[in-house]
N, C-alpha and C positions, 0 to 999 in steps of 0.2 A: 504494500500500500504506500502511496505517496501522500504525505501529510504536509500541509502548508500552514505554518503558524504565523500569526500576526500579533506582535506585541513587543514592548520594551523589555529590557533585561530585569530579571528578578528570580527569586527562588522558585516560585511557582512555574515560571517559564523553563528554568533549568530542569526541574523535576519532570516536566512534561516531555522535554526533549530527550532526557535520559530514558524515560519509559518507552517512548516510541522507538528510539534507536536500539534499545536493548532487545526489543521484540522483533527486530529485523525490518522495520519500516524506514523508508527514506524520508528525511525531514528537510524541508525548506523553511527559511525564516525571513520575514519582512520586519525590519526593526523600526520603521517609521521615522528615521532621522538620518541625515547625512553624516552626523558626527559620531556614529556608533563605532567604537574601536574594540568592543568586546569580541573576542574570538570564541567561537563555538566549534570545538573539534568534532563533535558528534552531529553537526549540521552539514548536510550534503552541500547546500549552497545558501549563502546569506545575501539579502538585498537591502542596502541602506537607502531606502526611498521613503519619502513622505507618503502617508496614506492617501492623500488627495492628488497624488501624481497622476498625470495622464498616461504614464507608462505601466500602471498596475495591470491593465489588461494584457499588455505584451509579456509582462512577467508571468502572469498566470498561464498564458498560452505556452510559454517556454517550459514552465514547471509541470503543467498538466496534472494538477493534484486530484486525488480521489476525495479528499476532505480538506476543508479550510476551517481553522479554529481562530476566531477573532476574540482575543482575550478580554476586550471590553472593560468590565468593571475592575479587572485586575491587571490592566495594562499600566505599567509604571511610567510609560511615556507621558501620560496625562497627570499633571500635578494638582489640578483643581484648586489652585490658590485663587484664581479668578474664575469662579464656577460659571458665571453668566457667559463669558467668552469661550471657556473650554467646552461647555455644553453644546454650543453652536458648532465648534470645530469637530467635536466627537460625532455628532449626527451627520455632518457632511462627510467625514472620513468613512464612516460605516456605509453610507449610501454609495460612495464611490467604489468601495471594495466589493460589496455584495452585488452591485449592478455589473461590475466587470466580471465577476465569477459566474453570474447567471448567463452572461452572453458567451462565455467560453465553454462551460461544461455544466451539465445538470448533476453535480455531485452533492455531497452533504456539506452543509455550512453550519457550524456550531457557534452560536453567539453566547458568550459568557456574561450573564447578568448576575444580580445578587439580591439578597433579601431587602436591600434598600428601597426597592420599588414599592414596598409596603410600609407606608409611613405612619400607621396608627397601630393601636393595640388590638390583639385578636385573642379571644377567649380560648379557641381551639387552634391546633396546628393548621397552618395555612396550606390549602390545597392549590393545585396548579391552575384551576379554573377561577380562583378568586380574583376579582378586579383589582388592578393596581391602585395605589393611593400615594403617589409621590409627594414628598413634603419639602423638597429643596431642588436646586438646579441640577445637581449631580444625579439625584434619583429620577428627576424628570427626563434628563438626557438618556439614562438607561432605559426608562420606560418607552421613550420615543424610539430607541433602538429596537426594542421588542416589537413595536408596532410596524416598523420597517420590515423586520424579518417575517412577521405574520402576513404582511401584504405580499411578499415574494412567495410565501408558502401557499396562500389561498388563491392568488390571482395568476401567478406565473408557474405554479406547480413545482417550485423549487423546494428541495428538502432542507429548508432553513430551520434549524432546531434551536430553541431557546433553553438555556441551562441556567437556572437560578441557584446560587450557592449560599449556604450559611455564611456567617462571619468567618472568612478564610484567614487562618493564622498559621504561624510557623516561624522558623528562624529567618529574619529578614536579611537582605543584603546591606552591607555597610552604607550608611548615608541615605538609604531609600526609605521614604515615608510610606506607611501602610495605614489603611483605613479599617481597623478592626479593634475591638475592645481590649484585647490582650496587649497589642502594641501601644495603644493610647495610655493604658494604665501603667505600663512599664516605663514609658517616656515620662509620665507624670512623676513616677517614683525617682527617676534619674534626675529630674529637675528640682523637685521639692522634698525628696525623701519621705513622701507620703502618697497614699492612694485614696481617692475619694470614690464612694460607691453608694448607690441607691439599692437597698435590699429588695425593693418592689419591682425592679427592672429584671425581667426574665428573657433569656434568649438562648440560642444554641450556637455552637461553633464547630468547625471541622478543620482538622489539621491538613495542611497542603499535601502531605503524602497520601492521606486517605482520599482527598479530593481528586488527585491524579489517578488513583486506581479506579474510582467511580467514573470519572470522565473518560477513561480509556475504554470502558465498557460501551459507552456511546459511540466511540470512534470505530471500534471493530465490529459492532453488531451488524449482521447482514441486513436487518430490517428493524426499524423503530416504529413502535405502535402509536406514539404520540408526538406532538410537535413541541411540547413544553415538559421539562423535567425539573424536579427539585433534587438537589444533592445536599443531603443533610445527615448529620451524625445521629440525629434523633435523640440526643441527650441534652436536657434542659439544664442550664446553669444560671444562677442569679449573679447580678453584678457584685454583690457582697462576697459570694463564694469565690468568684474570680479574683477579687481584690485580696482576699486572704491567701490565695495561691501565689499571687504575685509578691505579696509581702513576705511570705515564707521563703520563696526562692530568692528574694532580694537580700536576705540576711537580717541581722539584728538592727534595730533602730528605725525600721520602716513603719510608719504609722498608717493605720487604716482609719479613715475618717468616714463616719456614717452621715451621708447626705440624703437620707431617706425623707422625701417630701412628696406630697401628692399621692395619686393612685398608682403611679408607675406605669409600665407597659409590659406586654408579653408579645414577643415576636419570634415564632418558631416555625420553620418550614417543615411541612410534612413530606417525608421521603417514601411514603407507601407505594406510590406509583413506580418509582425506580426499583424499590425492594421487590415488588411483585414480579417485575420483568427481569431483573438481573440479580437479585439478592443483595445483601448488604452486610459487610463485615468491617468493623472499625479496628484498626491496628494500633493507633496512637491515642491513648487516654488523655483527658484534660490535664491530669497531674504531670504526666511525662512531657507533653507538648509545651505546657506553660513554663515548666521548670527550665527546659532547654532554651526557650525563647528569652526568658528573663536573664539567664546566665550569659547568653551570647550578647545581648544588648548591654548588659552591665560591663562585660569585658571590653566592648568596643563603644562605650558610651560617647566618646568624643566625636564619633562619626554621625551620631544621631542628634546631638545637641546643636542648635543654631547659635550664632553670636548673640541673638536676642536673649537667649537664656542666661547669659552672663551680664546682662544689663546694657549691652551696646546697641541694642536694636533701635531705640528712639533716636540716639545720636546719628546713626547711619541713615535713617530715613530723613531726618532734618537736613543732613549734609547733602543727600541726593536732591532734595527739593531746592535747596539754595543753589546748587550747581545748575539745576534745570532752569531756574528763574534767571540766573546770571547769563547763561548762554542765549536765553530768549531776549534779554535786554541789550546784548552786545551791539546789534545793528543800530539801535536808537542812541546808544552812547557814542558810537563812531560818528553818527550823523551830527550830534550836537557838538562834538569836538571839531569836526571839519567845518561846521558853520562859522566858527570864530575867525579863521583866516580869510574865508570868503567875505565875511562882513567887513573886515578891515580893508581888504582889497577893494571892495565896492565903494567904501567911503573915500579912499584915496583916488579912485578913478573918476569920481564925480568932478573934482577940481582939476583933473589932468586934461591937457589939450589933445593928448595922444590916445587915452583910454576912456574918455568920457562916453563914447558910443558903445563901449564894450560892457555887456551885462553879465557880471560875475555871478549874480544870483541864478541866472538861467543856466550857466555852466554847472553850478553847484547842484541844481535840481536834476539836470541831465546826467551828471555823474552818478548820483545815487539811484536814479531810475534805471540806468544801465547796469549798475552793480547789483542792486537788491530788488528791483522791480517796483510795482505800482504802490505798494504800501509805504515803503520808505520814500518814494517820490512825493507822495502827498504830504508826509511828515516834513520833508525838506522844504516843500513849497510853503507850508505853514510857517516854518522858521524864517524862510526868505521874506515872506510877506511881513512878518513882524519886524525884521531888520530894515526893510524898505520904508515902512511907516515910521519907524524910529528915526531914520536918517532924514526923512522929509520934514519931520517936526523940528529940525534944526532951523528951518526958514519959515515954517508955517505952523499954525496951531493945529491941534488934533482934529478939530472940527473941519478946518479947511482941507485937511488931507482926506477926510472921509467924503467930502463933497467934490473932490477933484475927480473928473471923468477919467483922466489918464491913469489914476491909481487902479481903477477897476479893469481898464484895458490891459494894463501890465499884469495884474493878478490873473486875469483870464488866460492870457497867453502862457503864463508860467504854469498854471494848473493843467491846461490843455496839453502842452508839450510834455510835462511830467507824467500825466496820466496815460497819454498815448504811448510814449516811449516805455513807461513802466509796464503797461499792458502788453506791449510787444515783447518785452523782456520776460514777463510771466508766461506768455504763450510759448516763447522759444524754450523756456525752462521746462514747461509742461511737456512740450514735444520731445525735448531731450530726455526727460524722465521716462516718458512713454517708450521712446526708442531704447533707452537703457533697460527698462523693464522687459521689452520685447526681446532685446539681445540676451538679457539674463535668462529669460524664459527659454529662448531657443538654445542658448548654451546649456541650460539645464536639460532640455530635451535631448540635445546632442550627447551630453554627459550620461543621461539615462540610457540612451541607445547604446552608447559605448560600453557602459557597465553591463547592460544586458548581453551585448555581444561578447564581452570578456567572460561573463558568466557562462554563456553557451559554449565558448571555447574550452573553458575549464571543465565543464560537464562532459564535453566531447572527449577531452583527453582522459577524464576519469573513466568514462565508459570504455575507451580504448584499452586503458590499463586493466580494467576489470575483465575485458574479453581475453586479453593476453594472459592475465593471471588465471582466468578460468581455464584456458587451454592448458596452462602449466599445471594447474591443480588437477585437472582430469588426467594429464599425463603422469603426475605424481601419484595419484590414487591408483591408477592402473599399474604403475611400476612397482609400488609397494605391495598391493594386494596380489599381484602375480607371483610374488615370492612364496605365497601360501601353496601355490600349485607345485612349487619345486620341493615342498616338504612331503615327507611320508605321511600316510593317513594317520598314524599315531601321533604325529608332531603338530598337526594343523592347529588344534586348540591352544597348544602352548604358545606358538608364535603368532596366533591371532591376537593375543593380548599385546604383543610387541607391535604388531601392525596397527592395532587400534590406538596405541600410545603415540606412534609417529604421526598418523593421519589427523588425530585430534589435537596434536601439539600439546600434550601433557605428559608428565612423567608418571602419573598415577592412574593406571588402568587395571581392571580386574575382569575375569570371566568366571561366572558361576554356571555350573551345569545343573539343570533342573532334575531333581531326583523323583519327585512326585508333585501332586497338586499343591503341596504345602511347603516343601523344603527344597532348597537349592544349596549346592556345595561348591566351595571355592575350588577352582581347577587350576587357574594360572593368574599371575599378577606381575606387575612391573616395579613395585615398590612396597615398602612396609605400610605406607599410608593406604595403599589399595587393598590391604587385607584387614583394615580396621574394623569391619563389620563382623569378622570372625570366619572360621572355617566352614560353618554351616549357618544358614539363615532360614527363618520361617517367613518367606517372602509374602505369603498370603496375608500375614498380619501387618505388613507394611502398606497400609491401605492407600495412602496417597500415590505411592509408586505402583502398587498392584493395579489400581484402577486405570492408570495410564497404559501399563504394559498389556493388559488383556484387551484394551481397545486398540492395540497396535499403534500406540503413540509413544513419543519420546517423553520421558519424565524429566522435568527440570525442577530442581530444589530451590524454589524462589524464596522460601523462608529460611534457608541456610541451616536446616536442621542437621545436627551432627549424626543423627541416627540413620540418615539416608545418604546415598551418594549425591554428588552435585548434578549428574546427568546419568540417565540409564535408558537402555532400550533392549527389547527382547528379540531373539532370533527364533523364528518358527520354522517348523518342517511339517508339512501336511496339517496345518492349523494347530499344531501342538507346540507349546513353548519348550524349546530345547536348551537354550542358554540365555543368560542375562549379561549384557555388556554394561559395565559400570565405570564411571569416570570421577576423579577428584582433581584438584589442582587447576581448575579452570577459572580464570578471572571473571568477576561478576559481569563485566560488560560483554563477555562472550557467551553468557548464558541466555541466548536469544533464539529466535525462530530460525535464523540462518544456520546456526550451529546445530540446532535440532535436525534440520533437513540434511545437513552434512553427516551427522551421526546415523541417520536413517539410511542414507546411501551406503555408507561404510558397513552398516549392519547387514544390508542385503548382499554385499560382496562377500563378507565373511560367511554369511549364511550359505551362499553357493559353494564356497570352499569346504565348509563343514559337511554339507549335504553330499558333495562328491566323495569326500573321505568316508562318510558313513555308508554310502552305497557300495564303495569298494570293499569295505570291511565285511559288509553283509554278504557280498558275493563270495568272499573267501572264508565264510564262517566254517564250513565243513573242513576246510584245510587248516584252519587256525586252532580248532579245539580238538582235544583228545576225544575220541569217539564216545558218544553218549555221556558227555560230562561238560562242565563249565571250566575245565582246566585248559589253559592255553598250551598249545604244543611248543616244542623247543624253538622253532624258527620264529613263530609269531611272538612268543613271550620275550625272546631275546631282543627283537626289534622294539617291543614296547618298553622294556627296561632301559635300553639305550636311549630311547626318546625321552623318558622321564629323567634320567640322570644328566643328559645333555641340557635339558630345560632347567634342571636344578643348578648346574654350573653357571648358566646364564642368568640366574636369579629370577626365573619365571615361575617356579613352583617349589614345593617341598615334597619329599618322598622318602620312603625307607623300604629296603628289601630285606625280608626275613626268610632265612633258610630253616626248614623243618627237618629235624633229625629223625630218621626212621630207617627201618630195615626192610619193610615190606615193599613189594613192587606195585601194590594196589593203591595207586594215587587217588582213585575215585572214592574209595571208602574213607580214606583219611580226610579228603576235602569235604565230604558230606558231614563228617563229625565236627569239623572246624569252621565251616561256613557260617554257622549260627553265631560265632564269636566275631564275625567281621561285618563290615558295612557293605552296602550294595555296590559301592564304588571301588572296593578292593578287588585285586586280581590274584587267582591261583594260576600257576604256570610251572612247567618243568623245563629244566636245563639239563645239560649232560650229566650233572652230578646229583640230581635229585629234585625234590619238590620245593617250591618257593612261594611266598606271598608278597605281592607288591602293594604297598600301602601309600596311595596318593595323599598329598596334603597332610603329611604326618612327619613330625620330627622324631629324633631319637628318643626323647623322653616319653612321648606318646606311644612309640613303638614298644617300649618296655612293658606297658600295660597289656598290649596284645600278646607279648611273649608270656606274661604271667597267666593270662587266660588259657593259652595253649597248654601250659604246664599243668594246669588243673585238669585238663582233659587227657593228660598222660603223654604229651608230646613236648620234647625239648626243642627249643629254637633259638636262633641268634641273629643279630643284625649283620648283614653283609654289605660291605662298602663296594663302590663301583670297581675299584682296582682288583677286588677279590672275586669278581664274578667270572665264572667259567662258562664258555659257550657249550 
């Protein structure tokens, strides 16, 4: 499956990427910003584009995803400090993304909302069909996003699914703000060393790890029965209970303040619909999740506290305001300063025979009209008018100046010229700004296309490498598994463990042979770790593994239970389980669907080799056994002993060879007496010097127990080492 995630960096995003990647899905990521420098090694391709980019459609065409997950309420890219502005941007971004995806492919679109869309108190748990009641701009934006998804679902037939989550909490990223009660209380504790709570406020929370598991079910489900789901822990907690948990995790000295007033509220999502369809299992309790969150935030407190928290916030805001006002007044101050020399020049020019006809005020107005535009042109014209009238009152009274027709003619020409030139300046500036915006837009488009092209090239090279590596892998698998064909029938299972170890790239592999419907016995192994389950297991009691094996599926130990292997699969012959392949020492990130498929293929190849060896041995049964007995003849037993001792020297198994002291030639009678003292996997056989018993998966200490049992039956025996064996 190809998954396309949309959202900023955060723990929830990281966990979702890890989950999808671990289960073998290809993940693409849209970060929503050009300035994202975070590297995601488990992301197949990352796109640093704004959500409202015109290139979103081209990106989706390139990725061709099966599912898109819009993080929405839990997208760290939206800071919501200015909720009115952010809500508009949020709605526009969602519209652009969902419309682009609907035009590309009718896949599944998951929109992540939250319990915030319900802004009042509810007596019972809130069902999916309950009408929303947003009480702030953020909640209103989330609710509008839901309506957009509903319209695409109802009108366009798009599988746009709304997912509302409980208060999502967990270990935050350094410096990232989160909108959940646990984070807010912990932040209050870090600021003031106290936590305030209203005991009448009731809600529920869900840890991000559990939320990822629930959300993943919606991702991989072949079909969804509904268009809206609630993801909830189903566990109610009061604000006061949470405060005490935070206080306890925060250490000594943290005060819990009871702010219980009014009737409080109750806001709990009902997860019955999801539980009925997929089941529900919570792995992280409130106590564990809150403790880890508080401890982490306390350890990295400096990254979560703002300068305002140390008392510098008011000063910073004042300084920013002063700077803003200063730069706004700079053109006016320049205008007034420049007016002084032009005023002095104009006064001198009036009495000059050379410059009397030169109007310095007109030059002054033209200068500022050209530099700053119409606004400053009008201001400079007002200053010039004041200077002109002041100079005229050297020879006339103020009343005479006002009555002078020439004054108004001069003022008219001054304002007209200033306003026209200023207007032209403003228009040129606007045109230039538009051109710059257009150039910036086109450069952005060009950059986007270049990034998309670079991305496609990288993807092409990745696919090429995968094809080459796949060819190499197939060749490698064939080369290694073909070695089993070069082994004798008795050796196949021993070296199958070695083959399994090489192909699965782990040092710890084991093969158990199925004795009956309940028990399996260790046959060969590649390390001491691989034999940790013991020499014999009751595999039918290992329910989690057993259910997968009988369904012909690969078992993956996702809970990391030490009583199970990390991965296992069964080898069948004629629908009967013959052997169980077990693996340890596999990194967590490799315990995914891709590795499961790989193990399945290897199991089939080993199965074929084992089956061929079995058919060969069956065909030679009459030649292998002493007539009318289960005693292996000399030649067959010698090959079997050699195979076991060779495997023992290579560290693939344990075994012991016991020689029975006797004088009679009737091996059959002796074997019949002693076979009750042996296991089904033990072998009777004859060599040139008498009767022997081969004890697989047995060390010298355990073999002494067998010797004692033989002695009680009247037969002496002893352990024989490889170098003492006679053909």
